[in-house]
N, C-alpha and C positions, 0 to 999 in steps of 0.2 A: 447346339448340339458341343456335346462334350465325347471326347477321346482321351482315353485313360490309356495308358501304356507300361507295363514292366519294363526296366532298364536294366532290370536283373544286375544295379548295383547294389552288394549289399555294405552296411557299412560295420563298424567296431561294436556297435553298439545291440550287434545280430537284428539290424533291421535292413527292408528292403524301399527300395527309392521307386517312388513310381510316379511318373510326366502326365500331369494333367494339361490336354490344352483344350480352352473351349473357342469356339466361333459365333461371331453376332453381328449380324450386316456388314462381314465384309470386314470385321475387326478381329483380330486372333489374341489370345493372353493363354501363357503356359506357367505351371505351376509346379516344380518338383516339391512333394509329397513322402516324409517317413512312414512307414508303417513298421511297427514292430512284428518278428517273424510271429510271436507266440500268438499272434490273434488268430483268428479259427476265418476261415472262407468267406463268411457271413460277416461281419466284422468289419474285416478288411472292406468288403464291396460296399455297405452302408458307409461307411467313413468315406472312402472314397466318391463316390456317388454326391453325398452331402455338401465336401466340399467345392465338388464340379457344378453345383447346383449354387453354389454361395458365389462363385469364381464369375457363374455365367451371369448371376444380378446384379452384381460390380461390375461386371462389362457393359451391362444394358441401361442400367441406371447411369453408367459414367464416372462413377467410386474409385475406379483405375484408370489409368493408362494404359494403353499398347505402346510397346518399345519405340512404334512409327511418331505416335501420338506424343509421346516424351521428348522426342528427338525434335519434332515440330516447335512443341512450347519451348523450348531450351533453346532453339535458335528465333523465334520470335524475342525472346528474352534478350539473346544478346544482341540483336538489329536496337532491340527499344534501346538498350545500354551504350551503345553504339552511338546512337542520337544525342544521349545527353551527356552535356560534355563537363559543364558548369555544377561547381556548388550546388549554388542554391536552385539551377533544373534539378537534380538528385534530389535535394531535399525536400522539395515540392511533388514530385513524380515517382520517386518510390519512397526515400526512406520516411519521410511523416506520415506517408498513406498507411506503409504496415505497421508505425506502431500505435497508430491510432485504431487498432485490431487488438492492440494489448495492452495498452495504459488505458489509466481513468481517465475523464474528461479532462478534471484538475491540470493532474504531470502532462497529457497531452500537449494540454495548454499554454503550460510552463516551458515546453519540449518549442511549440513555435514562435512564441517570445521572444526565445534565447535566439533560435535565426534571424527573425526578423529584426533584433533589437543591437545584435551584436554579431553573430556569425558573417550572416551577411552581406554587413557594410564592406567588412573586411574580406571575406573570400568568394563572397557572392557570383562573383562575375571571374572569375578562376578558373581556367580546366581543373578536372578531379586530379587529373596526373600533376599537375605542376606545382600543388601545395605541398611543402617539405615539413620537414619536423622542427626545425629551425623557426620558421613562418607560424608554427602551431605555438612552439613556446612562446615564442618574444608577446605573440597576442594573450596567452596567457598572464603572464608575467606583468602585461600592460595593463593589464583590467584594475580598474580601480573600486574591486571589489573585494568582501571577506575572503581569507584563505577557501573555506568549504565553498562559497559560492564556485569559487575559482575550481574547485577539484571537481563539484558538478558538471561545470561547464566541459571540464578534461573529460568526464564520465561519458559526456553527449558525444563530442567527437568520436571518440573512442568508437562508441556504436555504431555511428556513421560511416567512419573511416574501415570499418572492418565487413562492415554489408558492402560494402565498393568490393573492397576487395575478396570475400567470399564469393561474388558472383563474377567476379572477373574482367568487375568494369575499373580496376585497377591492377599494376600487376604486383604494387608495394606498398603499404601498408606505414605513411606516416607515422602513426600513433605510436606502433611500434619502439621507436627512438626518442618519446616526448619524454621528458620529467620532469619534474617540478621538485622547487629546493622542501624541504621540513619545515612544517609551519612553525614560524617562531615564537615564543614565549614569554610573555614576558615574567622574570623574576617573581615569583611570590603571588603570580595570579592562579585563582583557583579556576577548575575546569570543571565545578560543581554545580546543576543548576541553583540559580535562584530562589529559593524559599523565603517563607515569615519564619518568625521564631513563633514560639508558643504565645510570648506575650503580646506582639503583633496580632496574628491571627486571633487573638482573646478580640484587643483593639478593633479590628478591622470589622469585624461580627458586631459589635457596639454599635458600632457608628451607623453600620446596615440600619438598625431600628430606626434610625430618622430619615432613611430613604422608602422609595416608592415601594407598593408590597413586592411588585414582581420582580426590585433588581433582589431586594432581600432573600424572596425565593431564588433565586440564578444562582446567589454569589452563597448560601447556603448548601444550595446542592450539589455545586462545582467544590465546596469545602469537604462536602462531606463523603460525597463517590468521588471520589479524585479522575474523575469524567474528562475528557476534552473536550473544549471550549463546542466545537461541532456536533459535537456528541450530546450535548446537553441542548440545544438545540432543535437538535430532531427528536428527542423524547416525546411521546406521545401521552395524553390520558391512561390510555387505556398497559402503556408498559409499567403503572404504577398500582404495584398490590395493595391498596390501602387496605383490605379486607382481610389483609395475610395476621400476622400473630402481632400480638398485643406489643413485641418490642420493638426492632429496628424494622424498617420496610423494606422490602425486597423491590428494586427496579431492572427491566430488562434493559440496556444497553444495546440495539442492535443495527444500529442505522447512524450515520453524520449529516450531516448538511453541507453544502457548501453553494458558492456561487460561484459560474462563470463569466467570462466577458460579456457584458450587454446585460448584468444580473439576470443570468438565466441559471434556477434553481437546478440544482444535483444532487440528489440522494441516494448517496452510497453505502456500503457496509463498514464497520467502522475498520482502524488502518491495520488492526490484527486479521481482518477479516471476517470475525467469527463474532457470534454474540457472548452477552457474559452479563452475569446478575451483580449488580451492587447495592449496596445499602444507602438509605439516609436515617435522620431519626426517629422517631413519633414527632418532636414537637415542631420539624419543617412539614412533614406528610402536612400536619395542622392547618402551619401557615398555608401551602398548596391548595386546600379545602376551599381557604378563604377565596384567596387569588384566583382558586377556578371560580364562584362566584361572584366578582367584579369583572371576572373577562366574560361571565355572559351577556353581561350589559353591553357588552362592543360586539357581542354576534358569537356564536355556540362555535370552537377551533378544536380539529382534533390535536390540536398541536399545543404545546407547556406551556413554550413561550412562542409565541404568535406574534406576529409584525403588527404593532399598535395600529396602522390604520387597514390593515388586511389580514384580518384572522384566517383567513385561509392560507395562508400562508408560514413556515417556520420563521422566525428570525433569525436575520442573517448575523454569522459570528463576527464578523467586523463590528456589529452594533456594540457585543460585550465587549469587543476592547477599545471602543471609543468609551464606555460607560468607562471602565475598569481607570485608564487616563483621566477622565474626568473628576473619580472619586479618589483617586492615588494624588490628583496635586490638590485636593480640597481639604482631605487629612492627614494628609502627610506621610504619603507613602508613593515617594516618585519614583515614576516609571512602573507602576502597577499592570501587571500585564495579567489576565486568568489562566495563563499557563502554569502564573507561580503559587496558585491554589493547588494546581496537579503536584507540584514537585512538592511543597508544602504537606499534604496529608501523604505521599509516601516518605518523606524523612520521618515525620513524629511519629509515623507506624512503627517506621522498622528501626529508630531509637527508643521508640519505647517498651520495645520486645516484641512486634509482629513478625511471625514470619514470612521468610522473604518468596516464597515461593506463595501464598495467601496475598499479597502485595501485588505481585506479579500478577497473577489473575485479576484482582480488582481493576489495576489498571489496563489491562489488555495488552499486555505484551506479550510476543510472540515466545518467547524464552526468558527465562528467570535470569540468563546474564545479559541480558539488557537493563533486567532492571537492578542486577551488582555491581554494573560496570556506571550505570548513571547515578547510583544511590551509594556509591563504595564511602561516601565520610559517615555517613547514616547508618552502614552498616558495620562500617569499625566502631561505631560509638554503641551498637547495638550488643556489638560481642563483649565490650567492654562493661555492659549492663549484666548481661550473664554471665561473666567471672564474678564481679562484683557477690551475684545472686548466690554463686557456689559458694564466695569465701562466706558470706552470712548463714548458708545450710552448715555448715560444716565450723561456725563458732570460732572465726577468724574475722 
């Protein structure tokens, strides 16, 4: 049942406020609605009735709370929070369950690991209110980890205590006063991502001719597409447009493979959250056709790079990293990692005149500014190439 009342209150924008009250099984909900004075009586009544019907439906389905229900819920939350005294209890019962709703499974698992491995052994048994900024700073500075890892731990703790503060579980947020020193950089240390030179890349690709066909295809695919290792592991045969034009072959990158603890397969979206098109050469596409025939002898698989002993599952990205370490030692590429081929693709493309926007789209960066920051050195070289091209054009 709905009651609509004209409150006789007019706004500065020549509107009249109406109060809509609905009732359902003893529950009541009210809402004030502004209606322009220029509306006809019929239009006004139709809109008010529509809003009243929608309000009733929401009340019936429980989509909205009455004031009483909201007060009861908040009281229960306060009572529950009062029972949660320690850092570990709050993490296990409040913080981590809420994060599980918003984080990717692999990221969530890293949160759980961080609490179990680092935070809980230090703060787990302490009351939330007793944790001080000095203790947190000492904890972070005492970690035997990289500076980037320390910053990540600080971010996790910031989110943790911010949630406790916003919910009223603690009265002061200790993270407000936590400061970390600036990262020390060795003089002359480059912040550019490591990539291969043109000659090194050519030599690596030549070396791959001696390797199994599967790994030839995987390395060529990485080198030509600029894709991440997990994205390449997630490529399916129907993602490759073998029947396209006679030139470069388009491939849809729309998934990424990762494995959670317990070897649990997780197939999610790429890091950017969007699908994109990359390209491979016709020569690599022909090699992939050969590999597909070889693969079919072990069992039909939808995955281009499937597990050898289980064709129904995509290859583990860590298998690629292990293989790269192996061929790195074998052929003299110390510390070789799949991600280096992604950096190599971007650096060589930009240095040799490719526009940053196109490279950014191929890499799947959310913003070209990421590409510019990451490959600033390559971009400086490309600007020099562009300037030399200009000088040649004017005869200097």
